[in-house]
C-alpha positions as CSV (number, residue, x, y, z in Angstrom):
1,M,-9.4,8.9,2.8
2,A,-10.6,8.9,6.4
3,G,-14.2,7.9,7.0
4,E,-17.2,9.0,5.2
5,L,-17.9,12.5,4.0
6,K,-20.3,14.3,6.3
7,E,-23.1,16.9,5.0
8,P,-21.4,20.0,3.7
9,G,-20.7,22.5,6.4
10,A,-21.8,20.2,9.3
11,A,-18.4,20.6,10.9
12,V,-18.5,24.5,11.1
13,R,-20.8,26.2,13.4
14,R,-23.0,28.9,11.8
15,G,-22.1,32.6,12.2
16,G,-19.1,34.2,13.5
17,R,-15.5,33.5,13.1
18,P,-14.7,29.7,13.3
19,T,-12.7,28.4,16.2
20,R,-9.3,26.8,15.6
21,E,-10.7,23.3,16.0
22,E,-13.6,24.1,13.4
23,A,-10.9,25.5,11.1
24,A,-8.9,22.3,11.5
25,L,-11.9,20.2,10.7
26,R,-12.7,22.3,7.8
27,D,-9.2,21.8,6.3
28,I,-9.5,18.2,6.7
29,R,-12.8,18.1,5.0
30,V,-11.6,20.2,2.0
31,L,-8.6,17.8,1.5
32,E,-11.1,14.6,1.6
33,V,-13.4,16.2,-0.8
34,A,-10.4,17.2,-3.2
35,T,-8.8,13.8,-2.7
36,R,-12.1,12.1,-3.8
37,L,-12.7,14.5,-6.7
38,F,-9.0,14.4,-8.1
39,M,-9.0,10.4,-7.8
40,E,-12.2,9.9,-9.6
41,Q,-12.2,12.8,-12.1
42,G,-8.7,13.6,-12.6
43,Y,-7.0,16.9,-12.6
44,E,-8.7,18.6,-15.4
45,G,-12.1,17.1,-14.4
46,T,-11.9,18.7,-11.0
47,S,-12.6,22.4,-10.4
48,M,-12.0,24.7,-7.3
49,D,-15.7,25.6,-7.5
50,S,-16.8,21.8,-7.1
51,V,-14.4,21.3,-4.2
52,A,-15.8,24.4,-2.3
53,E,-19.3,23.4,-3.0
54,M,-18.9,19.7,-2.0
55,A,-16.8,20.7,1.1
56,G,-19.3,23.3,2.2
57,V,-17.0,26.2,2.2
58,G,-17.1,29.5,0.6
59,K,-14.7,30.2,-2.4
60,P,-12.9,33.0,-0.6
61,T,-12.2,30.6,2.3
62,L,-10.8,27.9,-0.1
63,Y,-8.6,30.4,-2.0
64,S,-7.1,31.8,1.0
65,R,-6.0,28.3,1.9
66,Y,-5.0,27.2,-1.5
67,R,-4.4,30.0,-4.0
68,D,-5.0,27.9,-7.1
69,K,-6.0,24.2,-8.1
70,R,-2.3,23.3,-8.8
71,V,-1.4,24.0,-5.1
72,L,-4.5,22.0,-3.8
73,F,-3.6,19.2,-6.3
74,E,0.0,19.1,-5.1
75,A,-1.3,19.1,-1.2
76,V,-3.6,16.3,-2.1
77,L,-1.0,14.2,-3.8
78,T,1.8,14.9,-1.3
79,A,-0.6,13.5,1.5
80,R,-1.7,10.5,-0.7
81,I,1.9,9.7,-1.5
82,N,2.8,9.6,2.1
83,A,-0.3,7.6,3.2
84,W,-0.3,5.0,0.2
85,L,3.4,4.7,-1.1
86,L,5.8,5.6,1.8
87,P,4.6,2.5,3.8
88,L,6.2,0.2,1.2
89,A,9.5,1.7,2.1
90,E,8.7,1.5,5.8
91,V,8.0,-2.1,5.7
92,A,11.3,-2.9,4.3
93,E,13.1,-0.6,6.5
94,G,11.2,-2.0,9.6
95,E,11.9,-5.6,8.9
96,G,15.7,-4.8,8.5
97,N,15.8,-4.9,12.4
98,K,14.8,-8.6,12.5
99,T,17.8,-9.9,10.2
100,A,20.1,-10.6,13.1
101,S,17.9,-13.3,14.6
102,G,15.5,-14.4,11.8
103,D,16.1,-16.3,8.5
104,L,15.9,-14.6,5.0
105,E,12.9,-16.6,3.8
106,T,10.9,-15.5,6.9
107,V,11.8,-11.9,6.5
108,L,11.0,-11.8,2.8
109,N,7.8,-13.5,3.4
110,D,6.8,-10.9,5.9
111,I,7.9,-8.1,3.7
112,S,6.0,-9.4,0.7
113,R,2.9,-10.0,2.4
114,A,2.9,-6.5,3.9
115,M,3.8,-4.9,0.6
116,L,0.9,-6.6,-1.3
117,R,-1.5,-5.3,1.4
118,H,-0.3,-1.8,0.7
119,T,-0.2,-2.2,-3.1
120,L,-3.8,-3.4,-3.2
121,Q,-5.4,-1.1,-0.5
122,P,-8.2,1.1,-2.0
123,G,-7.0,4.2,-3.7
124,A,-3.4,3.1,-4.3
125,A,-4.1,2.3,-8.1
126,A,-6.1,5.5,-8.4
127,L,-3.1,7.4,-7.0
128,Q,-0.8,5.7,-9.8
129,R,-3.1,6.7,-12.6
130,V,-3.2,10.3,-11.7
131,I,0.5,10.6,-11.1
132,A,1.1,8.9,-14.4
133,A,-1.5,11.2,-16.2
134,Q,-0.1,14.4,-14.6
135,K,3.8,13.4,-14.6
136,L,4.5,16.1,-17.2
137,K,2.7,18.8,-15.6
138,F,3.8,17.9,-12.2
139,P,7.3,16.1,-12.5
140,E,8.4,17.1,-9.0
141,L,5.4,15.1,-7.6
142,A,6.2,12.1,-9.8
143,R,9.8,12.1,-8.6
144,F,8.6,12.5,-5.0
145,A,6.5,9.5,-5.4
146,Y,9.0,7.5,-7.0
147,E,11.8,8.1,-4.5
148,Q,9.3,7.9,-1.4
149,G,7.9,4.6,-2.6
150,W,10.0,2.7,-5.1
151,V,13.5,3.8,-4.3
152,R,13.3,3.8,-0.5
153,A,11.6,0.2,-0.7
154,V,14.5,-1.0,-2.9
155,E,17.3,0.4,-0.7
156,G,15.3,-1.2,2.3
157,V,15.3,-4.7,0.8
158,A,18.9,-4.2,-0.4
159,N,20.0,-3.3,3.2
160,I,18.4,-6.6,4.4
161,L,20.3,-8.6,1.8
162,R,23.7,-6.7,2.7
163,S,23.1,-7.8,6.3
164,F,22.7,-11.4,5.5
165,E,25.5,-11.5,3.2
166,A,27.7,-9.8,5.8
167,Q,26.7,-12.7,8.1
168,G,27.9,-15.1,5.3
169,R,24.2,-16.5,5.0
170,V,23.7,-15.4,1.4
171,Q,25.4,-14.2,-1.7
172,A,24.1,-10.9,-2.9
173,P,27.2,-9.1,-4.6
174,D,24.8,-6.4,-6.1
175,A,22.2,-6.1,-3.5
176,G,20.4,-3.1,-5.1
177,L,19.7,-5.0,-8.2
178,A,18.7,-8.1,-6.4
179,A,16.3,-6.1,-4.4
180,E,14.8,-4.5,-7.6
181,F,14.3,-8.0,-8.8
182,F,12.6,-9.1,-5.7
183,L,10.2,-6.1,-5.6
184,N,9.2,-6.5,-9.4
185,L,8.5,-10.2,-8.6
186,I,6.3,-9.4,-5.7
187,I,4.6,-6.2,-6.5
188,A,4.5,-5.7,-10.4
189,P,1.6,-8.1,-11.2
190,A,-0.6,-7.2,-8.4
191,S,-0.1,-3.5,-9.0
192,R,-0.8,-3.9,-12.8
193,A,-4.0,-5.9,-12.0
194,A,-5.2,-3.2,-9.6
195,L,-4.4,-0.5,-12.1
196,Y,-6.3,-2.1,-14.7
197,G,-9.1,-3.0,-12.3
198,V,-8.7,-6.8,-12.7
199,E,-10.0,-9.0,-9.9
200,V,-7.3,-11.2,-8.5
201,D,-8.0,-14.6,-6.6
202,P,-6.5,-14.2,-3.1
203,A,-5.5,-17.8,-2.9
204,R,-3.9,-17.5,-6.3
205,Q,-2.1,-14.5,-5.2
206,E,-0.9,-16.1,-2.2
207,E,0.5,-19.0,-4.0
208,R,2.2,-16.8,-6.5
209,R,3.9,-14.7,-3.8
210,A,5.2,-17.7,-1.9
211,A,6.5,-19.2,-5.1
212,S,8.1,-15.7,-6.0
213,V,10.0,-15.8,-2.7
214,R,11.2,-19.4,-3.3
215,F,12.4,-18.6,-6.8
216,F,14.2,-15.5,-5.5
217,L,15.9,-17.3,-2.8
218,R,17.1,-20.1,-5.2
219,G,18.6,-17.4,-7.4
220,L,20.7,-16.2,-4.5
221,G,21.6,-19.8,-3.5
222,A,19.9,-19.3,-0.1
223,P,18.1,-22.3,1.5
224,T,14.3,-22.5,1.5
225,G,11.6,-24.3,3.7
226,A,13.1,-27.4,5.5
227,R,16.8,-26.6,4.5
228,A,16.5,-23.3,6.0
229,A,16.4,-24.8,9.4
């Protein structure tokens, strides 16, 4: 969520029709407030009345933008999925451009560090909890989260492995499966700890991340450390 919440109604001038800029700021504030409430109190614990009150807008204004709580919830989760899960895929997709000149160990170290940062950012665990709790009521959002986060990240790593295999630098006959193994090694423990609210020692986490990369490379028969030079 962007920044601290201001006092209700502070962004909109008093009296008259709001300007386009004021209306845009109002919409941003509504989504900020709704995001905080949904993440903290869940879907059932959040009401349209509480969103309107905390955002400093009238209920008719809120309902004119979001016809019911379901629509507002969908808007919030779509925005959060794009902000907190999509970067996982974009990291892998972006690193694919370095495969021609880099070595696989360097690429995988860069990917794993960036992915852990995204996995442990504030709000990511809360998003996972909300999606899991509402997956039956909002299956399309759960599918969207899965495809935008996990599926795209797997395919991004798989494409990197295919590129190195095409250069004869690694053996990855099933790049998709190998990519899933890699992401589970890197992300699953940190994600699980964040989901349960368990504090993780940063030094120990970095040690585990680096060991996971080396373990994965040995499984592919790829050189690590000094042998990679």
